[in-house]
Rosetta silent file (secondary structure, phi, psi, omega in degrees, C-alpha in Angstrom):
SEQUENCE: MASDTVLITGISGFIAKHVALILLERGYTVRGTVRSSAKGEEVRVTLARHGAAVDRLEIIEADLLSDAGWAEAAAGCRFVVHMASPFPMAQPRDRFALVPAAREGTLRVIGAARDAGVERVVMTSSIVAVYQGHGSRADARYGDADWSNTNDPSVGAYAVSKTVAERAAWEATRGTGLELAVINPAFVLGPLLDADAGTSAMLIAMMMRGRTPVVPDVSFGIVDVRDVAQAHMAAMETPAAAGHRFILSAGTRSLIEIGRHLAAADPTLRRRVPRFVLPDYVVRMASKVSAQARLLVLELGRAKDLDADPARTNLAIVFRTPEEAIAATAASLREYGLVR
SCORE:     score description
SCORE:     0.000 S_00000001
   1 L     0.000  139.915 -178.584   -0.013   -0.001   -0.030 S_00000001
   2 L   -79.319  145.693  178.452    1.221    3.500   -0.864 S_00000001
   3 L  -128.694    2.553 -177.669    1.418    6.082    1.825 S_00000001
   4 L   -75.755  158.404 -172.328    2.722    9.166   -0.072 S_00000001
   5 E   -93.809  130.332  176.663    0.737   12.336   -0.432 S_00000001
   6 E  -122.137  129.531  171.181   -0.466   13.306   -3.948 S_00000001
   7 E   -88.053  128.069  179.994   -1.822   16.689   -4.864 S_00000001
   8 E  -118.311  111.509  178.319   -4.626   16.802   -7.490 S_00000001
   9 E   -77.508  139.133 -178.073   -5.411   20.271   -8.823 S_00000001
  10 L    71.334   41.842 -172.907   -9.060   20.798   -9.860 S_00000001
  11 L   -66.826  -14.429  172.299  -10.233   17.707   -8.026 S_00000001
  12 L   -69.690   -8.715 -176.708  -13.884   18.567   -8.672 S_00000001
  13 L   -76.330  160.082 -174.460  -13.505   17.781  -12.295 S_00000001
  14 H   -58.614  -53.164  172.729  -14.926   14.788  -14.048 S_00000001
  15 H   -63.889  -43.517 -175.844  -11.608   13.081  -14.729 S_00000001
  16 H   -59.753  -33.880  178.037  -10.033   14.282  -11.490 S_00000001
  17 H   -68.927  -33.379  176.361  -12.612   12.554   -9.323 S_00000001
  18 H   -68.306  -36.654  177.867  -11.827    9.281  -11.093 S_00000001
  19 H   -69.644  -44.912 -178.248   -8.046    9.856  -10.490 S_00000001
  20 H   -59.331  -43.443 -176.878   -8.770   10.707   -6.855 S_00000001
  21 H   -63.864  -44.420 -174.774  -10.848    7.494   -6.366 S_00000001
  22 H   -66.316  -39.475  174.859   -8.197    5.212   -7.939 S_00000001
  23 H   -58.403  -45.702  175.852   -5.414    6.883   -5.877 S_00000001
  24 H   -63.072  -42.912  177.794   -7.330    6.525   -2.660 S_00000001
  25 H   -58.525  -43.094 -177.482   -8.122    2.830   -3.487 S_00000001
  26 H   -73.564   -9.935  174.054   -4.379    2.291   -3.890 S_00000001
  27 L   107.677    6.132 -178.608   -3.624    3.726   -0.566 S_00000001
  28 L   -80.168  160.750  170.152   -2.308    7.183   -1.265 S_00000001
  29 E   -97.532  125.266 -174.632   -3.163   10.204    0.762 S_00000001
  30 E  -112.027  138.040  169.446   -4.841   12.773   -1.613 S_00000001
  31 E  -116.839  128.788 -179.461   -4.935   16.515   -1.352 S_00000001
  32 E  -122.586  144.600  176.703   -7.181   18.311   -3.742 S_00000001
  33 E  -105.225  143.128 -177.460   -7.605   21.840   -4.699 S_00000001
  34 E  -137.920  169.788  176.034  -10.976   23.451   -5.412 S_00000001
  35 L   -97.045   -7.013  176.303  -12.109   27.094   -5.817 S_00000001
  36 L  -148.896  150.625 -179.480  -14.704   26.895   -3.137 S_00000001
  37 H   -63.212  -32.504 -176.537  -15.224   24.844    0.081 S_00000001
  38 H   -61.753  -42.196  175.318  -18.705   23.870   -1.205 S_00000001
  39 H   -57.421  -42.907 -175.674  -17.107   22.122   -4.166 S_00000001
  40 H   -63.784  -38.920  179.830  -14.724   20.457   -1.903 S_00000001
  41 H   -72.223  -36.969  170.970  -17.510   18.968    0.247 S_00000001
  42 H   -57.337  -43.278 -179.569  -19.252   17.714   -2.856 S_00000001
  43 H   -63.866  -42.094  177.124  -16.221   15.900   -3.876 S_00000001
  44 H   -56.126  -47.200 -174.407  -15.828   14.297   -0.412 S_00000001
  45 H   -64.741  -42.594 -175.131  -19.503   13.065   -0.487 S_00000001
  46 H   -65.357  -47.140 -174.899  -19.119   11.704   -4.062 S_00000001
  47 H   -70.869  -42.568  176.588  -15.889    9.749   -3.318 S_00000001
  48 H   -52.322  -40.916 -175.108  -17.265    8.412    0.030 S_00000001
  49 H   -67.882  -21.601  175.090  -20.353    7.192   -1.821 S_00000001
  50 L   -99.148   19.205  173.265  -18.037    5.147   -4.107 S_00000001
  51 L    90.323    3.122 -173.964  -16.232    3.570   -1.291 S_00000001
  52 L   -77.432  141.150 -178.175  -13.208    5.734   -1.006 S_00000001
  53 L   -81.561   87.786 -174.808  -11.431    6.146    2.316 S_00000001
  54 H   -76.572    6.027  168.500  -11.982    9.944    2.600 S_00000001
  55 H   -65.783  -18.295  178.273  -10.228   10.025    5.809 S_00000001
  56 H  -106.408   22.243 -178.564   -7.122   10.274    3.612 S_00000001
  57 E  -115.558  124.550  174.227   -8.626   13.101    1.557 S_00000001
  58 E  -115.282  139.878 -176.910   -7.740   16.781    2.241 S_00000001
  59 E  -118.071  133.610 -177.766   -9.302   19.678    0.480 S_00000001
  60 E  -126.340  138.663  170.239   -7.517   23.174   -0.117 S_00000001
  61 E   -85.837  127.226  178.501   -8.890   26.226   -1.736 S_00000001
  62 L  -156.435  145.146 -178.564   -6.644   27.637   -4.497 S_00000001
  63 L  -120.103  139.391  176.078   -7.421   29.509   -7.748 S_00000001
  64 L   -52.597  -29.777 -170.270   -5.277   29.236  -10.912 S_00000001
  65 L  -100.060   15.255 -176.442   -5.196   33.051  -11.168 S_00000001
  66 L  -139.931  144.278  178.688   -4.021   33.671   -7.559 S_00000001
  67 L   -77.897  -16.237 -171.861   -0.775   32.825   -5.779 S_00000001
  68 L   -65.982  136.841  169.050   -2.684   32.114   -2.514 S_00000001
  69 L    93.063  -15.556 -170.457   -2.879   28.565   -1.323 S_00000001
  70 H   -84.181  -26.965  171.697   -0.461   26.897   -3.656 S_00000001
  71 H   -67.667  -43.039  173.247    2.547   26.594   -1.477 S_00000001
  72 H   -62.460  -36.378 -179.736    0.419   25.074    1.218 S_00000001
  73 H   -64.348  -40.425 -173.417   -1.167   22.688   -1.325 S_00000001
  74 H   -91.637   -6.947 -179.791    2.134   21.281   -2.557 S_00000001
  75 L   -61.398  124.827  173.300    3.906   21.146    0.914 S_00000001
  76 L    82.686    2.097 -174.990    4.778   17.476    1.728 S_00000001
  77 L   -91.776  146.589  168.987    3.562   15.984   -1.507 S_00000001
  78 L   -88.442  -32.230  177.960    5.678   13.456   -3.407 S_00000001
  79 E  -136.497  153.677  177.272    3.606   13.868   -6.544 S_00000001
  80 E  -124.110  130.865  176.100    1.456   16.445   -8.145 S_00000001
  81 E  -111.378  102.469 -179.701   -1.309   15.566  -10.725 S_00000001
  82 E   -92.180  104.122 -177.920   -2.175   18.940  -12.392 S_00000001
  83 L  -112.194  -16.031 -176.205   -5.566   18.743  -13.842 S_00000001
  84 L   -63.232  128.906  177.036   -7.113   22.158  -13.204 S_00000001
  85 L  -174.119  140.305 -179.255   -7.841   24.056  -16.519 S_00000001
  86 L   -68.344  135.374 -177.653  -10.776   25.995  -17.973 S_00000001
  87 L  -144.107   71.195 -172.899  -13.005   23.912  -20.205 S_00000001
  88 L   -71.615  158.238  179.134  -16.115   25.983  -21.106 S_00000001
  89 L   -73.751  -35.522 -179.686  -19.059   24.502  -23.002 S_00000001
  90 L  -108.097  134.756 -177.242  -18.963   27.377  -25.447 S_00000001
  91 L   -72.706  132.863  172.534  -15.709   28.585  -27.095 S_00000001
  92 L   -64.585  158.015  177.834  -14.784   32.241  -26.364 S_00000001
  93 L   -73.194  -39.918  174.989  -14.452   34.513  -29.375 S_00000001
  94 L   -63.887  110.498  178.521  -10.995   35.563  -28.204 S_00000001
  95 L   -64.861  -15.634 -179.399   -8.833   32.562  -29.085 S_00000001
  96 L  -113.997   18.891 -179.300   -6.447   33.427  -26.279 S_00000001
  97 L   -63.444  -34.388 -174.066   -9.064   34.188  -23.592 S_00000001
  98 L   -91.578   -0.558 -175.461   -8.381   30.923  -21.675 S_00000001
  99 H   -68.192  -42.151  179.798   -4.572   31.219  -21.824 S_00000001
 100 H   -58.211  -45.127 -176.254   -3.996   33.293  -18.566 S_00000001
 101 H   -72.505  -40.743  179.480   -5.730   30.781  -16.319 S_00000001
 102 H   -65.307  -45.819 -169.325   -4.321   27.712  -18.175 S_00000001
 103 H   -84.877  -46.085 -177.865   -0.738   28.990  -18.638 S_00000001
 104 H   -65.855  -44.625 -173.389   -0.294   31.126  -15.412 S_00000001
 105 H   -65.121  -38.240 -179.937   -2.121   28.461  -13.296 S_00000001
 106 H   -65.114  -35.561  176.861    0.260   25.781  -14.723 S_00000001
 107 H   -66.011  -43.538  176.059    3.279   27.920  -13.858 S_00000001
 108 H   -64.465  -39.780 -178.793    2.048   28.455  -10.292 S_00000001
 109 H   -72.029  -40.693 -175.469    1.539   24.716   -9.769 S_00000001
 110 H   -66.899  -39.816  177.347    4.980   23.897  -11.304 S_00000001
 111 H   -55.708  -49.827 -170.016    6.582   26.698   -9.102 S_00000001
 112 H   -70.917  -42.841  177.393    4.919   25.365   -5.948 S_00000001
 113 H   -62.627  -42.491  176.149    5.895   21.751   -6.768 S_00000001
 114 H   -58.933  -50.027 -175.373    9.499   22.686   -7.437 S_00000001
 115 H   -66.231  -26.927 -178.373    9.770   24.727   -4.197 S_00000001
 116 L   -89.830    1.132  175.498    8.213   21.902   -2.210 S_00000001
 117 L    72.218   30.628  177.173   10.727   19.308   -3.440 S_00000001
 118 L   -71.977  147.047 -178.973    7.914   17.199   -5.274 S_00000001
 119 L   -81.552  -42.441 -178.560    9.386   14.413   -7.253 S_00000001
 120 E  -144.912  143.400  171.727    7.117   14.309  -10.310 S_00000001
 121 E  -111.508  129.302  168.458    4.274   16.326  -11.884 S_00000001
 122 E  -103.360  117.387 -176.172    1.729   14.468  -14.039 S_00000001
 123 E  -105.399  142.424  175.352   -0.078   16.978  -16.186 S_00000001
 124 E   -92.678  111.169  174.920   -3.393   16.483  -17.835 S_00000001
 125 L  -108.541 -135.745 -177.164   -3.147   18.144  -21.345 S_00000001
 126 L  -163.040  161.349  173.314   -5.341   17.050  -24.280 S_00000001
 127 H   -65.892  -18.844 -177.442   -5.222   15.613  -27.696 S_00000001
 128 H   -80.602   -3.288  164.145   -6.125   19.027  -28.981 S_00000001
 129 H   -86.613   -0.208 -177.624   -2.557   20.111  -28.072 S_00000001
 130 L  -108.235  -45.157 -166.586   -1.383   17.587  -30.624 S_00000001
 131 L  -117.506   -7.145 -167.445   -3.215   17.607  -33.931 S_00000001
 132 L   -83.024  155.402 -179.960   -5.089   20.913  -34.424 S_00000001
 133 L    77.725   22.702 -176.760   -4.002   23.595  -36.972 S_00000001
 134 L  -133.499   44.143  179.422   -2.667   21.140  -39.592 S_00000001
 135 L   -51.701  -31.652 -174.683   -5.676   21.060  -41.988 S_00000001
 136 L   -96.638    1.956  178.532   -3.548   20.551  -45.106 S_00000001
 137 L   -68.203  130.880 -178.633   -1.427   17.729  -43.624 S_00000001
 138 L   -78.896  -37.705  176.817   -1.729   14.597  -45.659 S_00000001
 139 L   -66.950  120.299 -178.140   -0.491   12.224  -42.838 S_00000001
 140 L   -86.055  -10.488 -174.174   -3.449   11.282  -40.677 S_00000001
 141 E   -88.341  123.325  178.319   -1.126    9.757  -37.950 S_00000001
 142 E  -122.390  136.209  178.513   -0.373   11.905  -34.988 S_00000001
 143 L  -135.528 -165.972 -167.034    1.965   10.916  -32.069 S_00000001
 144 L   -70.177  -10.207  177.212    3.736   12.377  -29.108 S_00000001
 145 L   -87.549   -7.451 -175.324    6.110   14.431  -31.192 S_00000001
 146 L   -95.952  143.942 -176.899    3.382   16.460  -32.798 S_00000001
 147 L  -128.893  147.579  175.565    2.044   19.870  -31.514 S_00000001
 148 L   -72.694  147.223  179.079   -0.963   21.877  -32.534 S_00000001
 149 L   -87.403   84.992 -171.208   -0.270   25.058  -34.543 S_00000001
 150 L   -71.446    1.939  175.179   -1.717   27.799  -32.411 S_00000001
 151 L   -80.714  -17.637  179.664   -0.834   30.300  -35.108 S_00000001
 152 L   -82.409  125.642 -169.645   -3.512   28.872  -37.231 S_00000001
 153 L   -68.903  -12.362  178.413   -6.754   30.829  -36.818 S_00000001
 154 L   -73.859  -14.278  178.948   -8.875   27.655  -37.155 S_00000001
 155 L   -83.398  122.404 -173.458   -7.583   26.567  -33.706 S_00000001
 156 L   -73.644  175.516 -174.779  -10.015   27.466  -30.953 S_00000001
 157 H   -60.017  -45.929 -172.217   -9.560   28.961  -27.485 S_00000001
 158 H   -65.592  -41.202  177.354   -9.538   25.654  -25.599 S_00000001
 159 H   -66.275  -37.084  173.311   -6.897   24.098  -27.886 S_00000001
 160 H   -58.020  -43.521 -179.766   -4.759   27.157  -27.762 S_00000001
 161 H   -63.982  -40.198  179.784   -4.932   27.147  -23.955 S_00000001
 162 H   -64.704  -47.825 -178.307   -3.963   23.516  -23.655 S_00000001
 163 H   -62.578  -47.008 -176.906   -1.216   23.721  -26.110 S_00000001
 164 H   -65.015  -43.830  179.000    0.298   26.905  -24.631 S_00000001
 165 H   -55.830  -48.136 -179.132   -0.076   25.550  -21.043 S_00000001
 166 H   -67.568  -45.781  179.732    1.620   22.280  -21.852 S_00000001
 167 H   -59.736  -38.296  176.751    4.589   23.894  -23.689 S_00000001
 168 H   -56.916  -40.490 -174.214    4.882   26.192  -20.559 S_00000001
 169 H   -65.497  -52.994 -179.157    5.066   23.108  -18.348 S_00000001
 170 H   -55.679  -44.705 -172.618    7.853   21.479  -20.384 S_00000001
 171 H   -69.625  -41.565 -174.935    9.866   24.768  -20.502 S_00000001
 172 H   -67.304  -30.911 -178.799    9.338   25.463  -16.754 S_00000001
 173 H   -91.291  -14.653 -172.540   10.599   22.014  -15.660 S_00000001
 174 L   -56.202  125.608  175.194   13.480   21.754  -18.106 S_00000001
 175 L    67.368   13.991 -176.499   16.782   21.319  -16.159 S_00000001
 176 L   -96.402  -17.351 -169.822   15.127   21.867  -12.680 S_00000001
 177 L    86.271  -13.204  175.940   15.211   18.145  -11.618 S_00000001
 178 L   -78.278  120.320  178.945   11.443   18.189  -11.288 S_00000001
 179 E   -77.177  144.971 -177.834   10.133   15.335  -13.405 S_00000001
 180 E  -130.384  132.109  173.758    7.284   15.773  -15.793 S_00000001
 181 E  -133.480  138.067 -172.528    4.916   13.325  -17.616 S_00000001
 182 E  -120.628  132.421  177.047    2.073   14.530  -19.653 S_00000001
 183 E  -106.326  129.087 -178.225   -1.285   12.775  -20.490 S_00000001
 184 E  -118.680   82.169 -178.786   -3.021   13.815  -23.791 S_00000001
 185 E   -79.567  143.866  169.709   -6.422   12.209  -23.635 S_00000001
 186 L   -73.340 -155.033 -178.436   -8.851   12.272  -26.580 S_00000001
 187 E   -64.955  107.813 -166.595  -12.531   12.842  -26.165 S_00000001
 188 E   -85.183  119.919  176.151  -13.142   11.463  -22.563 S_00000001
 189 E  -126.446 -173.020 -178.936  -16.357    9.505  -21.950 S_00000001
 190 L   121.979 -176.082 -172.134  -17.343    6.845  -19.452 S_00000001
 191 L   -67.868  136.245  163.098  -19.274    6.562  -16.102 S_00000001
 192 L   -74.646  155.048  170.393  -20.026    9.595  -14.046 S_00000001
 193 L   -98.330  -12.322 -178.147  -19.412    9.529  -10.306 S_00000001
 194 L  -166.112 -174.792 -172.627  -22.172   12.047   -9.620 S_00000001
 195 L   -83.252   -1.384  179.126  -24.633   14.354  -11.350 S_00000001
 196 L   -83.220   87.507  178.935  -22.000   17.020  -12.072 S_00000001
 197 L   -74.891  135.113  176.708  -21.462   16.128  -15.739 S_00000001
 198 L   -79.509  177.887 -178.754  -18.519   17.462  -17.584 S_00000001
 199 H   -56.033  -42.923 -170.107  -18.470   19.101  -21.004 S_00000001
 200 H   -67.142  -47.459 -172.903  -17.774   15.794  -22.895 S_00000001
 201 H   -66.897  -27.991  179.128  -20.834   13.986  -21.192 S_00000001
 202 H   -69.943  -28.165  173.325  -23.105   16.865  -22.041 S_00000001
 203 H   -64.597  -41.516  176.913  -22.620   16.379  -25.733 S_00000001
 204 H   -58.601  -40.734  177.826  -23.922   12.812  -25.204 S_00000001
 205 H   -62.203  -39.377  173.714  -26.781   14.112  -23.187 S_00000001
 206 H   -56.373  -42.963  178.016  -27.707   16.504  -26.010 S_00000001
 207 H   -63.785  -47.773  178.586  -27.828   13.560  -28.332 S_00000001
 208 H   -64.860  -20.985  177.895  -29.964   11.506  -25.952 S_00000001
 209 H   -88.605   -7.728 -179.966  -32.420   14.423  -25.599 S_00000001
 210 L    84.648   20.703 -174.767  -32.970   14.601  -29.288 S_00000001
 211 L   -86.247   -7.994 -177.564  -31.351   18.015  -29.687 S_00000001
 212 L  -131.604   68.420 -175.208  -28.999   17.103  -32.396 S_00000001
 213 L   -61.480  -31.404  173.417  -31.016   15.408  -35.252 S_00000001
 214 E  -124.005  151.433 -175.865  -28.287   16.281  -37.716 S_00000001
 215 E  -137.891  151.179  173.484  -24.561   16.374  -37.034 S_00000001
 216 E   -72.767  165.538  175.793  -21.497   17.463  -39.116 S_00000001
 217 L   -85.192   83.559 -175.972  -19.116   14.942  -40.472 S_00000001
 218 L  -130.193  137.100  179.811  -16.637   15.216  -37.693 S_00000001
 219 E  -118.030  154.498  177.991  -14.787   12.429  -35.886 S_00000001
 220 E  -133.452  150.496  164.170  -13.104   12.126  -32.445 S_00000001
 221 E   -76.044  143.273 -178.503  -10.708    9.828  -30.681 S_00000001
 222 E  -122.594  140.815  175.129  -12.537    8.312  -27.696 S_00000001
 223 E  -145.938  146.045 -177.204  -11.203    7.094  -24.418 S_00000001
 224 E   -81.835  140.366 -176.679  -12.949    5.805  -21.307 S_00000001
 225 H   -57.815  -30.841  179.011  -12.405    7.968  -18.223 S_00000001
 226 H   -67.578  -33.613  175.935  -11.487    4.866  -16.163 S_00000001
 227 H   -75.851  -31.349  173.477   -8.558    4.225  -18.463 S_00000001
 228 H   -65.829  -44.289 -178.948   -7.547    7.844  -18.265 S_00000001
 229 H   -64.951  -35.998  176.263   -7.416    7.634  -14.485 S_00000001
 230 H   -65.194  -37.630  179.130   -5.303    4.530  -14.707 S_00000001
 231 H   -60.545  -42.361 -179.735   -2.889    6.196  -17.168 S_00000001
 232 H   -57.618  -51.463 -174.407   -2.484    9.097  -14.662 S_00000001
 233 H   -69.142  -35.728  179.277   -1.553    6.745  -11.899 S_00000001
 234 H   -68.580  -37.249  177.221    0.731    4.776  -14.126 S_00000001
 235 H   -64.461  -33.948 -179.380    2.470    7.922  -15.424 S_00000001
 236 H   -69.455  -45.292 -175.684    2.964    8.869  -11.798 S_00000001
 237 H   -84.016  -34.446 -172.703    4.379    5.464  -10.671 S_00000001
 238 L   -72.756  112.889 -175.387    6.271    4.313  -13.734 S_00000001
 239 H   -53.133  -50.045 -171.292    9.985    5.549  -13.464 S_00000001
 240 H   -72.006   -6.409  175.101   10.442    5.583  -17.302 S_00000001
 241 H   -68.819  -20.925  178.871    7.391    7.736  -17.821 S_00000001
 242 L   -60.524  133.974  174.401    9.194   10.869  -16.886 S_00000001
 243 L    87.451   11.994 -179.528    9.950   13.226  -19.776 S_00000001
 244 L  -128.922  151.469  167.871    7.120   11.788  -22.007 S_00000001
 245 E   -99.586  148.485 -170.755    3.766   12.518  -23.443 S_00000001
 246 E  -128.774  105.866  172.973    1.143    9.781  -23.577 S_00000001
 247 E   -78.358  133.467 -174.691   -1.757   10.018  -26.119 S_00000001
 248 E  -118.854  108.519  173.436   -4.890    8.174  -24.850 S_00000001
 249 L  -153.295  131.609 -175.517   -7.353    6.954  -27.516 S_00000001
 250 L   -99.682   -2.419  179.751   -9.155    3.639  -27.905 S_00000001
 251 E   152.614  164.510  178.684  -10.348    4.451  -31.470 S_00000001
 252 E  -107.152  134.111  172.413  -11.886    7.182  -33.608 S_00000001
 253 E  -134.795  143.726  177.148  -15.686    7.476  -34.102 S_00000001
 254 E   -79.200  169.240  176.550  -17.755   10.061  -35.977 S_00000001
 255 H   -64.116  -37.414  175.682  -20.592   11.908  -34.367 S_00000001
 256 H   -62.845  -38.697  179.128  -23.138    9.914  -36.448 S_00000001
 257 H   -72.958  -30.179  177.206  -21.496    6.689  -35.285 S_00000001
 258 H   -66.172  -37.249  177.487  -21.611    7.790  -31.671 S_00000001
 259 H   -66.755  -36.641  176.899  -25.364    8.230  -32.050 S_00000001
 260 H   -64.596  -39.198  177.900  -25.792    4.774  -33.603 S_00000001
 261 H   -63.594  -42.767  177.421  -23.762    3.275  -30.629 S_00000001
 262 H   -57.218  -43.493 -179.012  -26.121    5.108  -28.215 S_00000001
 263 H   -65.637  -34.638 -178.974  -29.123    3.658  -29.939 S_00000001
 264 H   -73.403  -33.497  176.504  -27.581    0.180  -29.933 S_00000001
 265 H   -73.974  -36.738  178.896  -27.017    0.537  -26.222 S_00000001
 266 L  -135.472   94.525 -172.755  -30.445    1.887  -25.432 S_00000001
 267 H   -60.239  -15.321 -177.604  -32.979    1.140  -28.178 S_00000001
 268 H   -70.757  -14.014 -175.960  -35.473    3.799  -26.643 S_00000001
 269 H   -91.085    5.204 -173.418  -32.991    6.420  -28.035 S_00000001
 270 L   -59.707  -39.582 -177.775  -33.448    5.475  -31.706 S_00000001
 271 L   -90.388   10.342  179.136  -35.678    8.397  -32.529 S_00000001
 272 L  -109.653  -33.370 -174.171  -33.619   10.903  -30.471 S_00000001
 273 L   -80.642  158.829 -176.431  -30.098   10.407  -31.659 S_00000001
 274 L   -47.707  137.344  177.910  -28.610   11.958  -34.816 S_00000001
 275 L  -120.813  -12.762 -177.496  -29.950   10.296  -37.962 S_00000001
 276 E  -138.125  152.360  176.235  -28.458   12.454  -40.646 S_00000001
 277 E  -100.890  126.770 -175.310  -25.155   13.942  -41.494 S_00000001
 278 E   -70.986  125.452  176.929  -25.131   17.665  -42.307 S_00000001
 279 L   -55.451  141.292 -176.409  -23.615   18.379  -45.716 S_00000001
 280 H   -51.039  -42.589 -177.528  -20.246   19.906  -45.623 S_00000001
 281 H   -62.492  -22.981  175.345  -21.279   22.931  -47.591 S_00000001
 282 H   -71.153  -35.116 -177.243  -23.868   23.845  -44.963 S_00000001
 283 H   -73.024  -45.861  179.301  -21.178   23.846  -42.275 S_00000001
 284 H   -62.960  -37.131 -177.933  -19.015   26.057  -44.531 S_00000001
 285 H   -69.904  -42.823 -176.304  -21.824   28.562  -45.182 S_00000001
 286 H   -64.847  -28.835 -177.296  -22.581   28.686  -41.393 S_00000001
 287 H   -60.416  -25.039 -178.881  -18.790   29.363  -40.761 S_00000001
 288 L   -68.515  -22.275 -174.393  -19.230   32.772  -42.322 S_00000001
 289 L  -127.913   -8.271 -176.594  -21.376   33.865  -39.460 S_00000001
 290 L  -126.190  124.842  179.875  -20.664   31.393  -36.589 S_00000001
 291 H   -67.435  -36.173  178.083  -17.426   31.059  -34.688 S_00000001
 292 H   -62.636  -41.747  175.648  -18.428   27.534  -33.612 S_00000001
 293 H   -61.395  -34.957 -176.214  -18.982   26.457  -37.225 S_00000001
 294 H   -66.233  -33.976 -178.092  -15.633   27.874  -38.143 S_00000001
 295 H   -70.810  -18.510 -176.315  -13.905   25.550  -35.734 S_00000001
 296 H   -91.090  -23.116 -171.661  -15.504   22.552  -37.482 S_00000001
 297 H   -50.494  -56.813 -172.165  -14.599   23.373  -41.105 S_00000001
 298 L   -70.326  -13.342  179.041  -11.106   22.025  -41.098 S_00000001
 299 L   -92.333  -11.494 -178.647  -12.291   18.870  -39.221 S_00000001
 300 L   -57.993  115.464 -178.009  -14.875   18.033  -41.754 S_00000001
 301 L    61.891   21.170 -177.141  -14.347   14.382  -43.029 S_00000001
 302 L   -97.258  110.959 -178.249  -10.844   14.493  -41.652 S_00000001
 303 L   -75.515  139.848  177.655   -9.733   11.127  -40.401 S_00000001
 304 L  -128.344  129.733  179.331   -7.186   11.087  -37.457 S_00000001
 305 E  -104.985   98.176 -176.750   -5.034    8.157  -36.511 S_00000001
 306 E   -92.554  123.565 -171.152   -3.930    8.755  -32.973 S_00000001
 307 L   -82.014   98.000  179.839   -0.886    6.878  -31.761 S_00000001
 308 L   -94.723   -2.246 -173.482   -1.689    5.443  -28.267 S_00000001
 309 H   -52.921  -42.764  177.475    0.928    2.634  -28.542 S_00000001
 310 H   -55.999  -34.036  173.277    3.210    4.335  -25.928 S_00000001
 311 H   -69.480  -41.969  178.183    0.438    4.278  -23.380 S_00000001
 312 H   -64.817  -42.707 -172.937   -0.211    0.625  -24.136 S_00000001
 313 H   -78.199  -54.348 -168.615    3.540   -0.316  -24.037 S_00000001
 314 H   -85.071  -35.740 -179.533    4.988    1.976  -21.307 S_00000001
 315 L  -103.346    1.799  174.245    1.967    2.432  -19.095 S_00000001
 316 L    61.776   34.364 -176.869    0.337   -0.994  -19.597 S_00000001
 317 L   -82.836  123.096  172.574   -2.935    0.519  -20.472 S_00000001
 318 L  -105.438  107.168 -173.264   -5.556   -1.902  -21.984 S_00000001
 319 L   -74.218  142.505  162.498   -8.173    0.434  -23.425 S_00000001
 320 L   -67.658  155.905  179.090  -11.867   -0.187  -23.119 S_00000001
 321 L   -77.820  156.505  173.585  -13.594    0.191  -26.432 S_00000001
 322 H   -52.825  -35.310 -175.073  -15.316    3.432  -27.574 S_00000001
 323 H   -66.201  -42.664  176.796  -18.563    1.625  -27.522 S_00000001
 324 H   -56.605  -47.572 -170.800  -18.060    0.634  -23.705 S_00000001
 325 H   -62.159  -47.138 -179.049  -17.310    4.351  -22.955 S_00000001
 326 H   -53.629  -56.561 -178.237  -20.357    5.588  -24.888 S_00000001
 327 H   -59.880  -36.390  177.100  -22.653    3.102  -23.260 S_00000001
 328 H   -69.723  -34.838  178.042  -21.366    3.805  -19.772 S_00000001
 329 H   -62.956  -50.316 -176.539  -21.817    7.627  -20.290 S_00000001
 330 H   -64.854  -33.256  177.253  -25.449    7.032  -21.324 S_00000001
 331 H   -65.387  -44.919 -177.647  -26.200    4.688  -18.432 S_00000001
 332 H   -67.223  -36.826  179.079  -24.688    7.285  -15.935 S_00000001
 333 H   -64.913  -36.717  171.166  -26.700   10.135  -17.384 S_00000001
 334 H   -64.354  -45.164 -179.147  -29.749    8.100  -16.867 S_00000001
 335 H   -59.660  -39.008 -179.309  -28.747    7.068  -13.336 S_00000001
 336 L   -95.191   15.194  173.428  -28.261   10.611  -12.185 S_00000001
 337 L    66.638   19.248  175.575  -31.447   11.878  -13.793 S_00000001
 338 L   -77.462  -23.027  172.929  -29.617   14.094  -16.290 S_00000001
 339 L  -138.297  138.694  178.187  -31.559   12.487  -19.166 S_00000001
 340 L  -112.709    0.000    0.000  -35.023   10.917  -18.947 S_00000001
């Protein structure tokens, strides 16, 4: 049984609660940051309901845009899992609007970890820090050496923030002795631990409610949140993981395919899930007036082959299928009354 203390930033997030659960199950002491004490209490209740030993859970208030609380949060920790980052449902018009919280927050966490003598930081980045802004690229294979091109105006605010923050983390840890490993998950689905659904799950909820009868021809890599949590723990514990990025994806599915898998898992959804693919020219026309549509144009019909082999080989991750993740998301949305 482990006895080390692990700091999880943004512990109230969808993925972060799964990471906290698996670390507590493994015997770690977990310290989590939240922006409000109320959020912290919600996390404690959620984890206790799923059998976690919350007597080994400590909650600290800290905000990415403030220095207050970070030294206290990192003190005495062996590891830091940095997960806090803004992820709004709607993309801001300003492509750099999310950068201050993402980049400056990351630097605050890295600085606090370094000053506290932390051994390793595991950072949650995203696949959008890997493949965006390369619309004319012929090779559909993307790996850990690839970076999104934030100079491309097609790259939205969230992808810009994740790319800039991850690059800042690599730069801030270079030559310091503080180890860094980065997790780059694709579209994260899977079971919810409570009714606080994240942005990814809400897309599935919209499909289940019948609000997306037509969808653009866009595809995503998909990974189950349980595998994402396992990868974070493995990146923390595996000595050779230091200095590496790990893409997490169990396979790519289009929006129309996601709808079909939802209907297969729950036949009552057949008349609600998307049934038609929006013609590309309609999306291109909409992009002239809609910032959200503009983000989709370069993704239309674009296949992406995401190289998750390093996670399989070096972190020993055996991925659940996208269909398992989709079905688990739908079941959880029903269980917590978010879709009827």
